[in-house]
C-alpha positions as CSV (number, residue, x, y, z in Angstrom):
1,M,-5.7,74.2,5.0
2,V,-3.1,73.3,2.6
3,W,-1.8,75.3,-0.5
4,V,-1.0,73.4,-3.6
5,G,1.3,75.2,-5.9
6,A,1.4,75.9,-9.7
7,E,4.6,73.5,-9.9
8,A,2.4,70.8,-8.3
9,L,-0.6,71.6,-10.6
10,S,1.1,71.4,-13.7
11,R,2.8,67.5,-13.2
12,K,1.6,65.0,-15.5
13,P,-0.1,62.1,-13.7
14,K,1.9,58.6,-13.7
15,P,0.5,56.4,-16.1
16,R,-2.1,53.7,-15.0
17,R,-1.2,50.1,-15.2
18,D,-2.4,48.8,-18.6
19,S,-5.2,46.0,-18.0
20,T,-4.8,44.3,-21.0
21,R,-1.1,43.2,-20.0
22,K,-0.2,39.3,-20.0
23,R,-0.1,38.3,-16.6
24,R,1.4,35.4,-15.0
25,R,-1.0,32.1,-15.2
26,W,-1.7,31.6,-11.5
27,R,-1.8,28.2,-10.5
28,P,-2.8,27.2,-7.1
29,R,-0.9,24.7,-5.0
30,G,-1.8,21.3,-5.7
31,G,-3.9,22.3,-8.5
32,L,-3.4,22.1,-12.3
33,Y,-3.8,24.4,-14.8
34,D,-6.9,25.7,-16.6
35,E,-6.2,24.2,-20.4
36,Q,-9.5,25.9,-21.1
37,L,-10.2,22.5,-23.3
38,T,-13.7,23.1,-24.8
39,K,-16.0,19.8,-24.5
40,D,-15.4,18.3,-27.6
41,N,-11.6,18.1,-27.0
42,K,-12.1,17.2,-23.7
43,Q,-14.3,14.2,-25.1
44,F,-11.8,13.2,-27.5
45,L,-8.6,13.0,-25.3
46,D,-10.8,10.6,-22.8
47,E,-11.7,8.5,-26.2
48,V,-8.2,8.4,-26.9
49,V,-7.1,7.3,-23.1
50,Q,-9.7,5.1,-23.3
51,D,-8.6,3.3,-26.6
52,K,-5.0,2.7,-25.7
53,Y,-5.8,1.9,-21.8
54,D,-8.8,0.4,-20.5
55,L,-9.8,2.0,-17.3
56,S,-13.2,0.8,-17.5
57,T,-12.3,-1.7,-14.3
58,V,-10.6,0.5,-12.0
59,G,-10.7,-1.1,-8.7
60,F,-10.7,-4.5,-9.6
61,G,-8.8,-5.5,-12.7
62,T,-10.5,-8.1,-14.5
63,K,-10.1,-7.0,-17.8
64,F,-6.6,-7.0,-19.8
65,S,-5.0,-3.9,-21.8
66,P,-4.4,-4.9,-25.4
67,L,-1.0,-3.9,-25.1
68,K,0.1,-6.5,-22.9
69,I,2.0,-9.3,-24.6
70,D,1.0,-12.7,-23.6
71,L,1.6,-14.2,-20.2
72,I,4.7,-16.3,-19.2
73,E,3.6,-19.8,-18.2
74,P,5.7,-21.0,-15.3
75,T,7.7,-24.4,-15.9
76,V,9.6,-24.4,-12.5
77,Q,7.9,-26.0,-9.9
78,W,8.0,-24.7,-6.4
79,K,10.4,-25.8,-3.7
80,Q,10.7,-24.9,-0.3
81,G,13.1,-21.6,0.0
82,M,11.6,-20.1,-3.1
83,K,10.4,-16.4,-2.9
84,R,7.7,-15.3,-5.0
85,T,6.4,-11.8,-5.3
86,G,3.9,-10.0,-2.8
87,L,0.6,-8.0,-3.4
88,I,-0.3,-4.0,-2.7
89,A,-3.8,-4.0,-0.8
90,K,-6.0,-1.6,0.2
91,K,-7.4,-1.7,3.8
92,I,-11.1,-1.1,3.6
93,G,-12.7,-2.3,7.1
94,A,-12.9,-4.5,9.9
95,Y,-15.6,-7.7,9.6
96,P,-16.3,-10.3,12.2
97,L,-16.0,-14.2,11.0
98,W,-17.2,-17.1,13.2
99,L,-15.1,-20.5,13.1
100,K,-16.4,-23.8,12.9
101,N,-16.0,-24.7,16.4
102,G,-18.1,-21.4,17.4
103,K,-15.6,-19.2,18.1
104,K,-16.2,-15.3,16.9
105,V,-12.6,-13.8,15.7
106,S,-12.1,-9.9,13.9
107,S,-10.6,-9.9,10.6
108,T,-9.5,-7.0,8.4
109,L,-10.6,-6.6,4.8
110,L,-7.7,-5.8,2.0
111,Q,-8.5,-5.2,-1.5
112,V,-6.2,-5.8,-4.4
113,V,-6.6,-3.0,-6.6
114,D,-5.4,-3.3,-9.9
115,N,-2.0,-5.2,-9.4
116,E,-0.1,-5.5,-12.4
117,I,4.0,-6.5,-12.9
118,V,5.8,-3.2,-14.0
119,K,9.4,-4.3,-14.4
120,Y,11.4,-6.9,-13.4
121,I,15.5,-6.5,-12.3
122,P,17.5,-9.9,-12.7
123,P,20.0,-10.8,-9.8
124,E,22.5,-9.3,-11.8
125,K,21.6,-5.8,-11.8
126,F,19.4,-6.0,-8.3
127,F,22.3,-4.0,-5.7
128,P,19.6,-2.9,-3.0
129,V,22.3,-2.1,-0.4
130,K,25.1,0.3,-0.5
131,S,27.7,0.5,1.9
132,K,30.9,1.4,2.4
133,K,32.2,-2.4,3.4
134,P,33.4,-4.2,0.3
135,A,30.3,-6.2,-1.1
136,I,30.0,-9.9,-0.1
137,Q,29.7,-12.8,-2.4
138,I,26.1,-14.0,-1.7
139,K,25.1,-17.4,-3.4
140,N,21.4,-18.0,-4.7
141,R,21.1,-14.2,-5.5
142,C,17.4,-12.9,-6.1
143,G,16.1,-10.7,-8.4
144,C,13.6,-7.7,-8.0
145,L,9.9,-7.3,-9.2
146,V,8.2,-3.6,-9.4
147,V,4.5,-4.3,-8.8
148,G,2.0,-1.1,-9.5
149,A,-1.6,-0.6,-8.1
150,E,-4.3,1.5,-8.6
151,N,-4.8,2.8,-12.0
152,I,-4.3,6.4,-12.5
153,D,-5.2,9.0,-15.5
154,P,-2.3,8.9,-17.9
155,Q,-2.8,12.8,-18.5
156,L,-2.4,13.8,-14.7
157,V,1.5,12.5,-14.5
158,T,4.7,13.6,-15.5
159,K,6.5,12.6,-18.7
160,E,9.3,11.0,-17.0
161,Y,6.9,9.1,-14.8
162,Y,4.7,8.0,-17.5
163,N,7.7,6.3,-19.7
164,I,8.1,3.7,-16.5
165,F,4.9,2.2,-17.5
166,N,5.1,3.2,-21.1
167,D,8.0,0.8,-21.7
168,A,6.3,-2.1,-20.0
169,G,2.7,-1.6,-21.9
170,V,0.6,-0.8,-18.6
171,T,-1.7,1.9,-17.5
172,P,0.1,4.4,-15.0
173,K,0.0,3.2,-11.3
174,R,-0.4,5.4,-8.0
175,I,1.7,3.1,-6.0
176,L,4.7,1.1,-6.6
177,R,6.3,-1.3,-4.7
178,R,9.1,-4.0,-4.7
179,F,9.3,-7.7,-4.0
180,I,12.6,-9.7,-3.8
181,V,12.1,-12.7,-5.7
182,S,14.1,-15.8,-6.9
183,P,15.2,-15.8,-10.3
184,E,12.4,-19.3,-10.9
185,A,9.6,-16.6,-9.5
186,A,10.1,-14.1,-12.7
187,L,7.2,-12.6,-14.4
188,Q,6.7,-10.9,-17.2
189,P,6.0,-7.1,-17.1
190,G,1.9,-6.7,-17.8
191,T,1.1,-9.6,-15.7
192,P,-2.2,-9.1,-13.6
193,L,-2.1,-10.4,-9.7
194,F,-5.3,-11.3,-8.1
195,A,-6.1,-11.7,-4.3
196,T,-6.1,-15.5,-5.7
197,H,-2.2,-15.2,-5.7
198,F,-2.8,-16.5,-2.0
199,K,-5.1,-19.3,-1.0
200,P,-7.0,-19.1,2.2
201,G,-5.1,-20.9,5.4
202,E,-1.6,-19.5,4.2
203,I,0.7,-17.3,6.3
204,V,1.8,-13.9,5.4
205,D,3.5,-10.9,6.8
206,I,1.5,-7.5,6.3
207,R,3.8,-4.4,6.2
208,G,2.0,-0.7,6.5
209,K,2.2,2.8,7.9
210,T,0.8,3.5,11.5
211,I,-1.8,6.1,11.9
212,D,-0.4,9.6,12.9
213,Q,-1.1,10.5,16.1
214,G,0.9,13.9,16.5
215,F,2.9,14.9,19.6
216,Q,2.0,12.8,22.4
217,G,2.9,12.3,25.8
218,V,4.1,9.1,27.7
219,M,1.1,8.1,28.7
220,K,-0.5,7.2,25.6
221,R,2.7,7.1,24.0
222,W,4.4,4.5,25.9
223,G,1.6,3.7,28.3
224,F,3.0,5.1,31.7
225,K,1.2,5.0,34.7
226,G,1.3,8.7,35.7
227,M,1.6,10.2,39.1
228,P,-0.7,10.0,41.8
229,A,-4.0,11.6,41.6
230,S,-3.9,13.0,45.2
231,H,-1.5,13.1,47.9
232,G,0.4,16.3,47.3
233,V,0.7,15.9,43.9
234,T,0.8,19.4,42.0
235,K,0.7,19.7,38.3
236,T,2.7,16.5,37.6
237,H,-0.3,14.2,36.9
238,R,0.8,13.2,33.3
239,R,4.7,14.0,33.3
240,P,7.1,11.0,33.1
241,G,8.8,11.7,36.0
242,N,12.5,11.3,36.4
243,I,14.5,11.0,33.4
244,G,17.8,11.2,35.0
245,S,20.4,9.0,36.7
246,G,22.8,10.1,39.5
247,G,26.6,9.4,40.4
248,Q,29.2,9.4,37.1
249,K,26.4,9.4,34.6
250,S,24.8,12.5,35.6
251,R,22.7,12.7,32.1
252,V,19.9,11.3,30.0
253,M,20.7,8.0,28.5
254,P,19.8,7.5,24.8
255,G,16.8,6.1,24.2
256,T,14.9,7.1,27.3
257,K,11.1,7.2,26.4
258,M,9.9,10.7,26.3
259,P,7.1,12.8,24.9
260,G,7.4,13.0,20.9
261,H,5.6,12.3,17.6
262,M,3.3,9.3,17.6
263,G,2.7,7.2,14.5
264,N,3.4,7.6,11.0
265,R,5.7,4.8,11.0
266,W,6.6,1.4,9.1
267,R,5.5,-1.2,11.0
268,I,5.4,-5.3,10.1
269,I,3.0,-7.7,11.8
270,R,4.1,-11.0,11.0
271,G,2.3,-14.5,10.9
272,V,-1.3,-13.3,10.0
273,Q,-3.4,-15.9,8.4
274,I,-6.1,-15.4,5.7
275,L,-9.4,-16.3,6.3
276,R,-11.5,-15.7,3.3
277,I,-10.8,-14.6,-0.3
278,N,-13.7,-13.0,-2.6
279,T,-12.6,-13.9,-6.1
280,K,-15.1,-11.3,-7.5
281,Y,-13.8,-7.8,-6.1
282,N,-10.5,-9.2,-5.1
283,V,-11.0,-9.1,-1.3
284,I,-8.8,-10.6,1.1
285,W,-9.9,-11.2,5.1
286,V,-7.0,-11.6,7.1
287,L,-7.1,-12.6,11.0
288,G,-7.1,-9.8,13.8
289,H,-7.9,-6.0,13.5
290,N,-4.5,-4.9,14.1
291,I,-3.1,-4.3,10.7
292,P,-1.1,-1.0,10.4
293,G,-2.8,2.2,8.7
294,E,-6.2,3.4,8.6
295,I,-9.0,3.2,6.3
296,N,-8.0,3.5,2.6
297,T,-4.4,3.3,3.0
298,Y,-2.1,0.6,1.2
299,C,0.0,-2.3,2.9
300,Y,2.2,-4.6,1.5
301,I,1.2,-8.6,1.8
302,Y,4.0,-11.3,1.6
303,D,4.8,-14.7,2.1
304,T,6.0,-15.0,6.1
305,L,9.3,-14.8,6.9
306,L,8.7,-17.1,9.9
307,P,10.8,-20.1,10.1
308,R,8.4,-22.4,11.8
309,R,5.3,-21.0,9.6
310,Q,6.8,-21.6,6.2
311,P,3.9,-23.1,4.0
312,T,4.6,-26.9,3.4
313,T,2.2,-27.2,0.6
314,A,3.2,-25.5,-2.7
315,P,1.5,-22.3,-3.1
316,N,0.4,-20.6,-6.5
317,F,3.9,-20.2,-7.9
318,P,4.7,-17.7,-9.3
319,T,1.4,-16.5,-9.3
320,Y,-2.0,-17.6,-10.2
321,L,-2.7,-17.3,-13.9
322,P,-6.4,-17.7,-15.0
323,S,-5.3,-18.6,-18.4
324,I,-3.5,-21.8,-17.0
325,T,-6.1,-22.8,-14.6
326,E,-9.1,-24.7,-16.4
327,E,-11.6,-24.9,-13.9
328,S,-12.6,-21.3,-12.3
329,L,-12.8,-20.7,-8.6
330,P,-16.1,-20.2,-6.9
331,E,-16.4,-16.7,-6.1
332,E,-15.9,-17.2,-2.2
333,L,-13.2,-19.3,-0.8
334,Y,-12.9,-20.4,3.1
335,A,-9.8,-21.7,5.0
336,D,-10.5,-25.3,6.5
337,N,-11.4,-24.0,10.1
338,V,-13.7,-21.1,9.2
339,H,-17.7,-21.1,8.9
340,S,-19.1,-20.5,5.5
341,F,-22.3,-18.2,5.6
342,A,-23.9,-20.6,3.1
343,D,-23.8,-23.7,5.6
344,P,-26.3,-24.2,8.2
345,T,-25.5,-23.2,11.4
346,I,-27.1,-25.8,13.2
347,E,-27.4,-29.6,12.2
348,F,-29.8,-32.2,13.8
349,K,-29.0,-36.2,14.0
350,E,-30.9,-38.7,14.9
351,E,-30.4,-41.0,18.0
352,P,-30.0,-44.4,17.0
């Protein structure tokens, strides 16, 4: 039993913390502040954004914003060697197609989502490479076009990021990408880009980021065979084996294939053929199912750089503009060797 003295009883208790004191506003990681807007205020802000930017066509980009200026009509004819801009597309799945000879092929669906020109950098101001060596004088210098994809709410971006698109008069974009172009292929900011920028049958290159696999061993990462499953092997069935060398070079050589992080790397697949294009939903079917990236990730499509697969006929240069073409395109466009689903699969001919 503890006896408490008179001095301890006479002490004044510590004042409690005032609950009405202003505390720091807590912000969840990756979230937004609760602005405590009323229903009327929220509706008013949505109307202002809707009047300034037409967000009713998110995903397809078939309408034009009233802020955009008149488009520049191309006056230069296409010549071999000219570079035009590319597209930013979202990988949405895989689907089989059939060729006219009856062969079944796999294809990947890429959707062009709200692609617009954000900025043009002329050749005089575009210097992509910075090195210690003196700059080499390059003939026929190229410019740069900044392309944006996927409209986002202007209220959810910073002021500095918003000013990039406010100067161009376009809706803020989630993805930005630079494409090196010839000066003849320059486009005005605000020009929309559609899937019909390409034609069925053209050859393109696709750049994307591979699926992140995490830390993996040598058998999955590099395709090693592994050790035998029996005959005296103890706890080394999936090991790489010897990684060093004898003699004077008694060390592990640089570049040795070893376990490590797999995936999440930028890769380019070249020489991919376009099989089919849907003009209503801006979807492109490309040959093969090995396009880098997983579903709902973005990739970049541009004309191929392979010298032997360069186009011989004129593409839509500098891009496809619906205001210039008089005839409207059909909803489905197929390559010459692809079977259309609207055509009959079997034809009967009368014997002579």
